[in-house]
N, C-alpha and C positions, 0 to 999 in steps of 0.2 A: 504493502500500499505505501502512496506519493502521497507526496500532501505540499502543496508553494513554500519555501520560507516566507513566515512572515518577518518583519521589518517592526523587533518587538522588546518591549525588557524588559530583559528576563525574570520570570517573577518563581519563589517558591511555594509547593502547591503544599498547603499545610493538611496533614492529613492526620482523624485520629485512634487510637491505638485499642486496641479492648479487649478486657484482659476481664480472668476469674473472676477473680479481685471485685471488680468492681460492681461483684449481682449483693456483695454489703451493705451497700446502697440500699436495696430495696427491705434481704432479709431481715437489716435495723426496725423499716416502717412496718414487717410485719411479726416483729417484735412486741414491737408497741402496742400495738391491736391484739395480742393474746395476752402481757399483761395489763389491758386494760377493761379486755372481757371479761382474762378464764377464773372461772374461783383459786381462789385460793385457799390454802391445806394450813392446818395445826398438824402438824405432827413430834409425838412426846414422845414414841419405844426409840426413834432414832439420835443422834443427836447431827443433827446438817452440819452446822457448823467444820466439826469435825471433819467430818466424811468431804463437805468442797477444801476445804487446806490439804487434806492426804491429795480426793483426785488431783487437783489445781498444783501440788509441788513435782506426781507422777507424772502432769501433762503435758508440765514445763519443762520437764527431765528430757523425755519420746523427741516435744519439738526441736530442743536444743543440738539435740543429736542430728535429730533431721534437716533442720538446716543450716548443720557445720557443713554436712555431708554435698549437703548438696553449690551450696559456696565454692568448697572444696574442686568439687566434681567444675562449677560451672570456672572457676578458675586458671584451669586445665586446661578446659577451652578455649580459653582466652587463648593461652600459652601461643599451645597447638598449633589454633587455625595462624595468630601470625610468625610462630615458624615454618608452618605450611607456606601460605604466603609469601616467601621468601625463599622460598625455597623454589618452588614456580618462580619468582624474575628470577633468581640469580638462572635457571636452567633455559626464561626466554632470550636474554641480555646475552648468552654462552654463546647462542645457540645462531644468532645475530654469526658468526664466527666462519662456521662449519656447513653454510652454501645458501641458498636463497631452496632451493630444495627440503633442506632436513628445513631452516627459521617455518619457515609456510608450513610443516607440517606440526613441528610443536606449536604455532601460535591455532594452528584448528584442537592439539589435540588443550592442549589450555585451554582454550575457551568453550568447549563441548568440558574436562572436567567441570571446568569452575559450575555451567550450567547445571550438570544436573549433581550436583554434592550442596546447593543454592536453590535446587526442586528437589529430592531429596535429602530435604538436612539431619534427616532423625533414622534415616539410611545409607552409609556413608560408603555402603563396601560399594553400595551403586558409579563410586569412581573409578575401583579396581580394573577396568576392562581399558581405563585412559592410562595409567599407569604402564600395565604393558602392554599396551599401542607403542606404550615410546621406544618399548627396549624394540621392539621390532624392527621398529625406524628407524636404529645406529647406520646401521648400513646404506646409509642414505647419507652419511656429514663424511665432508668434504675433508681432505687432514692429510691439503698438500704442504705442505712447511708451521715447523715446531709451535710458529706460533698458534693454531689449530690444533695440533698434537698436542699440548699443551691446555685448550679450552676441550680438546673433546674428554683427557683425564680427567678438567672440573669436575663439569658435565657430568662423567658417569660415577663419582662420585657425589655428586649433591641430591644424585638420581636416587643410590644408595642408602642414602640419607633422610631422602625422605619418606621409600615407605613404614619406617617407624613409623614418623609422622600421623601419616595414613592413620597405618594400625592400631595408634592409637586413638583417634578420632574416631576413628572406626565402634573404637570400642566404649568411648563417652556419651555419645550420641544417641546406641544405643543400651546404655544402663538406667535403669529407673530404680528409685524404690521402693526397695527389697519389701514387700509385701507384710510379713508381719509386723514389721514398721512400721505399717501405714494404718496397718490394720490398730495396731495401739495405738497409735494419736486419734484416729475417729474411734474409736471406744473408748479410750479415756475425755474425748470434749464430748461428745456424744450426753455419757453422764455425771461429767459436769457443770453443763446444758440441764440437764431436766435437774440434778439437786438444786440450780441457780435455782427455778422455776417453783423444785417446793418449795420454795423457804422466800418464797413471795408473804409482805404481808402490810411493808408500812410504804410508805414513801420510797424511805435511800433502798431497800433488798426489794425492790421494784424497778429501782433504775439501773441499781446494782445487780437484776437480772440479764436486760436490754443489752446495758452497754456490757456483758463481760463474754453472754452470747452470738453477741454481736461479731468481738473480739473477735473468737474459738471460730465462729462462720469466717471471719476475716482468716486466717492462719488457716488452717483448710485449702478456701482458695485456693492462697499467695501458691501453698507450696506446691496446689498442684501447677501451678504457671511458670514456676520453677523448674521441679521435671521434669515438661514439659517440652520443656526448654524455650517458655514461650518472654521470656525476662530475658537482656540484659546480652545472653550471648552471641543470640542469632543477626538480633542487629551488629552488631561488633562481625560477622557472618559479612554479611549484607557489605559491610559497607568497609572491610578486605577483595571482598570479590567486584566492585563497585572502581578498588585502584585496578585490576587486573582487568574486568573487559576494558578500563580507560586506558594502560600501556598493552593491550595486544593491537589497542582502534577499533575495537568493535564497539557497539551500539549495546547498552547496560542491555542487559539479564533483569528480568522480572516476572514467579511468578504470577497470577493473578492475587491467591491471598496474596500475593503479599504488596501490590502494586500503595495499601491504605497503610503500611509501616515506613514507607522511604519520599524522598524528597522530590521531586519531578521536575524539573526549569520548563518550564513553556520556551517552545521554541525549536526544543531538542527528538529526536525520538533517540524511543522504545521498545524494544523488541520482548511483546509480554505474550507467556506462555499459559495458553486456553486449554484444561482439559475435557477431553469432550465428555458427560457424565454413567453416557455408556457403555460403552467402552473402553473407557479409560485414560484415551490417547487426547495426546496432548499438541498442541500443534501451536506455532509461534506466531505472533506478528506482530510488525512492524509500525510501529502507531506513532504521528506526530505530537507533542502535549501540547494542546489549547485545553485552559478551563475550563470554556460552555462548553463541546463536544468531546472530550479523550472518556468523559464515563458514558457517556451517551452511546459515542461504538463501542464498545469495549463492551457492553449490557446489549447492544445486537450483534456481536461477535457472540457475545456465552449464547442466551435464548439461537441461532441459527444455528450452530451446534449441538445446541441440543436439542433440536430437533431433525435433525441426525441420526 
């Protein structure tokens, strides 16, 4: 798809990210409704305050462990992504000295790899075949001079260093919080909400129920956002992918469901991957961004694919 480029001042497209923990706002109002209309209970046989203290301590302990694991994972992801980006940049730059045919091959492979890993971020193994394809293209190298031989040796060394990093990314993106730990969090959090509900009676305990129950729900949802890689590291991966697309001189690619997470510049052309929901096949469209028509054109493409 081609459009004439308009002489307009570049504008940044504003976008809104939606995370699961936003549902906490709705949960808060539901809890206010429950507090106002549900009956109160006067339980004499159980020391609710003691039980609330015990459950709160256990819940806090398990949540702390979970957050620690998730933040460690995200930190490792950011580090590995940065290392991988550096490896890919080095491979591309070194390939320039090894003949035009080999350089174009590397350029194409890096573009393909970046598209695949950005589209299927939680299935990083989709990029494995691209690495193998680069090894298959090694015979295309031109090594007529000593400088070319030195570049080839450096490139092969970096290829060998890239594989462990890629395997680490494959492991980290597929790893999730262990089920027993997640179950303990949900079980203790639910018990805490029930105890707070039963402890209602005066203005203070009513307010305590609403605020603490909403906080527990917020913790549940933000843990899911972190575990599903919706927060932080994915944005970091997008930034590195943009750097690679710009370096190899191709239009930036975004999957359709990531468009609202990025800033698009008016007048710039982007490759947008749209998936046919019936066949689960992706088609990539080149669309120039203009605020007035971009969303409509993308919606029309999505509807057209849905009818096929």
